[in-house]
N, C-alpha and C positions, 0 to 999 in steps of 0.2 A: 504494500500500500504506500502511496506517495506521502511525502512529508506533509504534516497536517496543514500548515499555513503557507504552502508553496504558492498558492494562488489566493487572491484577496477574497474577503467576504463578498458574497454575491449580493449586489445592491442595485442592479439594473435589470430592466426587462430582458435585454439581450442576454445577459448572463444567466437569467432564470431559464430562458428558452433553450440555451445550450445545455444546461443541467438537465432539463426535462427530456431532451433528446437522448442524453446519456442514460438516464434512468430507464427509458423505454427500451433502449438497446440492451441494457443489462438484464431486464426482466425480473429483477429482484433487488430490493434495497432496504436498508435499515432506516428507521424514521423516528424522530422524537421532537418535542417542542419545548420551548420555555415560554411561560405566559404568566400574567399577573391577573388575578381574579377577585382581589379583595375590594376593589373600588368601582367596579363596573358590572352591568348586567351580563354582558357577554365577556368571557375571558379575553383579555387583551393579548393577542399573539405577538410575541416579541422576538422570537428566534425559531428557526427550523433547522434541525441538524439531520444530515443525510450521510449514509455510508453505503458504498458499493464495494465490490471486490477490489477495485483499484483506485478508489477515490473517496476522500472525505470532503464534505462541503457544508457551509453554513449560509443559510439564506436570511437576509434581513427584511422581514415583512413590513417594517416601518418605512424602509426606503422603497421597496418594491411592493406597491399597494395592490397591484393587480396580480393575484395569485391563482387565478382560475387555471392556467396551464398546469401548475403544480398539482392542484387538487384533482384535476382530471386524471393525471397519471396515478395519483394515490388511489383513486376509485376505479381504475381500469382493472377488470377481472383478469386480464392477461399478465398483470404484474403482481408479484407477491410482496407484501409489505411486512417486514419483520420489526416487532416492537417488544417493549417490556412494560408490563402493567399498563396496558393500552387504554384503559377506560377514559381518562381525562383527554388524551389526545384524540380518541375517537369522537368524543363529545365536541371538541373543537372543530373537527372535520364536519360533524353534523351541523354545527352552527354556521359554518362557512358555506356548506354545499347542500344541506338538507338530507344528506345520506352519509353512509359510512362505507369503508372499503369492502370489496367483495372477497378479497384474499388476504387474510391476516394470519401471521404466525406469531403468537404471543409467547415469548420464551418463558415467562413466569408461569403461565398456565401449563405449558408443555412440561416444564420441569417438575410440576406436581404430579405428573403422570408416570414419571420414571424414577421416583424414589427421593427426590429432593423435597424440602419443606415448601409449604405454601401458606401465605405469600412470602417469597424470598426476594430480598433486595437485589438490585443489579450488581452491586459490589460483591455480595456473597456468592451470587450465581456465577459471576465471571471468575472468581477465585476458585470455586469448586469445580468448574468445568475446565478452566485454562491455567489454573495456578498463577494467575496474574492479579496484581493489586491495582484497583482503581483509586486514584488520588481524589480527595475532596478539596474543599477550600473556598468554594464560591456559593455556598448554599444560601447566603443572605443577599445575594446580588439583586439589585434592582435592574432587571433586564430591559427596562424601558429607556434607560439612560444611554446616551451616545457621546463619544465613541466607546466601543467595547475594547477592552484591553486584550492582549495576547493571552494572559492567564485565563481570562473569562472565556475566550473562544476555545482554548484547549480543554477547559473544564466541561464546556457544553458538548464538545466533540466526544468526550469520554462516555457520554450517554449512548452513543451509537458506534463507537470505535470497535467494540468487541461483539456486537450483537450478531453479526453474520457467523463468525466462528462458533459462538455459543449455540446459535440455532442449529448449525451443522452437527455439533456434538450431540445435542439433545435429539435431533432428528434420527441420528444413527441409533441412539438408545431406544427411541420409540420403535424403530424398525426391528431392532433386536428382540424386543419384548412383544412384538406383534401388536403394537398399540398406535400405529400411525392413524388408523381410522378413528380411534378414540379422540386423538388430538384434533383432527379435522372436525369431528362432531362438536367438540367443546368450543372450538373457535366460532363455529356457526352459531351455537347457542349464545355465546358471549356477545358477539356482534349484533345478533338479532335483538337481544334484550336492550341494547343501547339504542338501536334504530327504532324500536317499537314502544318506547316509553310514551305514555299517553297523559293528556292533561288531567284526566280523572285520577290517575295514580298520584299526581302531584297533590291535589287537595285531600285525597283520602289518606295521605301520609301525615297530615297535621296531627300533632299530639293532643289528646284530650277530647277527641270527637265523641267518645262514648258518653261524655257528660251532657251532650247537646240533645235537644228535642229535634224532631224532623225539621221544624221550621229553622231551628238553629243550624242544622246541617246545610240548609239552603243558603242561609246568610254566609256561612263559612265558605261554601262553594263559590258564591258570587264575589265575596271579598278576596278569595284566593285568585280568581280570574282577574279582578280589577287590579290587584297588587302586581300580578305578572305583567299585565299590559302597561301599567304605569311605570314599572321598573324598566321595561324594555324601552318605553318612550323616552324616559329621562336618563337611560343608561346608568342605572344605579343597581347595586345588589338587592335582590328581592327582600331579604330579611333586614336589610338596612332601612328599607322603606317602611315596613311594618313587620315586627317580629311575630313568629308563629304563635307564641303564647298569648300575645296581646290580641291577635286576630281572633283566636278562639274565645278569649274573654269577651270581646265585642259581640261575637256571635251568640254567646250565652246570655249576655245582658240585653242585647238588642235595643240600644238607646234610641229614643224617639226624637231627641233634639240635641242641640250642641251642648247644653248644660249637662244632660245625662251622660253624654259622651265624654266630657271633660272630667267627670267624676271618677272615671276609670284611672286607677293608679298608673303612673308613668305615661299617661296620654298627654300631659301638659308639656309638650316639647314643640318648638316652633315648626319643625318639618311635619309633625303630625297634626298640629292645630290647623295648618294651612290646608290639609286634606280633609278636614272635618265635613265640609259640605258634600264632597264626593262619597265619603263613607256613609253618611246619612242617606244619600240617594240610593246607594247599593242596598242598604238595609230596607228602605221603603220598597224597592223593587222585589226583594225577597219576600216581604210580607204580603205582597199582592199576588203571589203565586198560589193557585188553588191547592187545597190540602191534598187532593188526590195526586197532584203532580210533584209533591215534595220527595226528596231522596230518602231512601231507607238506610238504616244503619247496616253496615257490612255484617254479613252473617258471622256470628261468633260461635265456634264449635262448642257443643255441650260436653266438655271433657269431664271425665270422672275424677274423683280425688286422688286416684293412684297414678295419674298420667305422668307426673313429675318423676316418680320412682321408676316407672317403666322406662322413661326416656333416659334416666341416669344409667340404667342397666344396658340399654341399647347403645349408649355412648361408649361404654366399655367394649361392647361387642364390635361396634364400628371401628374403634381404634385397633382391635385385633385383626379385623378383616383388612384394614388398610396396611397394617404392618406386614401381613403375610403377602399382600399383593404389591408392596412397594409403591403405594399411592398416598399422597398427602391427605390427611383427614380434612384439613381446611378447604381443600378443593372439592371433596366428595359431597359434603353437606354440613348443615348446622342443626341446632336444636329444632328449629322450625320444620326442617325436612323430616327429622325423626318423628315429631308429633304428627305430621301429615301421613307418614307411613303407618303409624299406630291407628289413626282414625280410619284410614283406608282398609286396614286389616279388620277392624271391628265392624266396618260397614259391609263386609263380605267380599272385599277386593273386586269392586266393579271394574271391568276392563276399560270402560269408557273414561275412567278417571285415575289412571295409573299415576302414582306420585313420582317425584323426581328420582328417589332412591330405587325405584323399581323399573327404571327405564334405561336403555342404552348400556353404556359401559359401567354405569353405577350399579345396575342390576347384576352384572357379572362380578363386580368387586364385593358388593355387600348386600344386595337386595334379597336374594334367597336365604343367606345365612341369618339375616336379621328377622326375616319372616319365620324361619325355623325356630328362632328363640321365642318369638311371639306365640308360636303354635305349640310350644312345649316339646318340639322334636329335638331341640338342642339346648344345652345348659352352659352357663358360664362357670368356669372353675379357676380358682386362684392357683397358679402354678409356681410363681416366683415373685413374692412381694417386692423384691429389690429390682426387678426388671422394669424397663421403660414401659412395656405393655405386660402387666403381671397376670393376665388372664388368658385362658384358652377356651375355645368352643368345643364342647364334647357332645356327640350324638347321644340321645337318650333312648334306652330300650322302650318299646311300646308300652310295657306294663308300668313304666315309671314316669311317663310323660305327665306334665301339668303338676308334678310335685315341686316343692321348693328345691330347685336344683342348683342354686347359686352357692 
């Protein structure tokens, strides 16, 4: 690979066009970004780092404002984009283009499928795959400021410098374990989740919605939509405009006038007071909605008192399954996934609603063993209290199933 800074920072449309042509001819490149998101609605893109087999490059999006040629190649299904912990970078791509890349190889996800931890930092992953140390030093950089120094650029390039060799190493491990399709399936799942996030998901994630009446839910929904549009219009962070807890408090109280609104604790702040008429208008619109058209509370499963204990047992079984299969527990599933598996089992395992842990490669790793535990066909046994995973799964004879086998 050529010397890092043998060519200048790409800061012209012509330079970007030449880089894009190189990326298309390469068919594969590593990609990362530096951005600032604390002060604006959309993350402010400050730097784009690129690596191919024979070239490192940094694009200055503050100087090159028309980035469409670059995003076109990022989203080209003929080109593979290699990334690490790609979530935020994919969201920036979606902000910029309305879509996300068709072909992503996320080394952090892939590493979790071949025996590494998940989530694993880039520095740890580079060291474990290549025995190379990645230097830090610019973590507090304000990437908006210009000019950028040589140490800053070198630090930025370290985020992509080793991605292709790491991806090659992990791809070989995947192939050796017969898990290449697992990785492809997981990349598709990951990218689709970012592409398909909906507005309803946004307001439904507000904390404390269970405290609200159905009318309060409508107020919260409309306030959330108003906040989103106002934040986008003024280019301010959503929660800086109106915090989640205050939004829910307004929806619960449903003030009828400015005085009632200002009685809410922490509302007497200039930026909020100026929005008082808009907030009252939104509340009035919500109160005019017919009762039959109001949103319902999200269904809350009627879990029995023993669910937490069952989930704790399944967590131990899951850890054992993952250790045996050399897959990271954090990638396979969380407590919510275990609860969903238990509910599905108690409902008779309807095929139309298979839970995450009983689908695809997860079913191979842990689905059937966990269901065997739930059915009493398999027991947990402590085999070595000092071991990292101190339990084993033991098949139970038919005449002893459903006994206390732990």
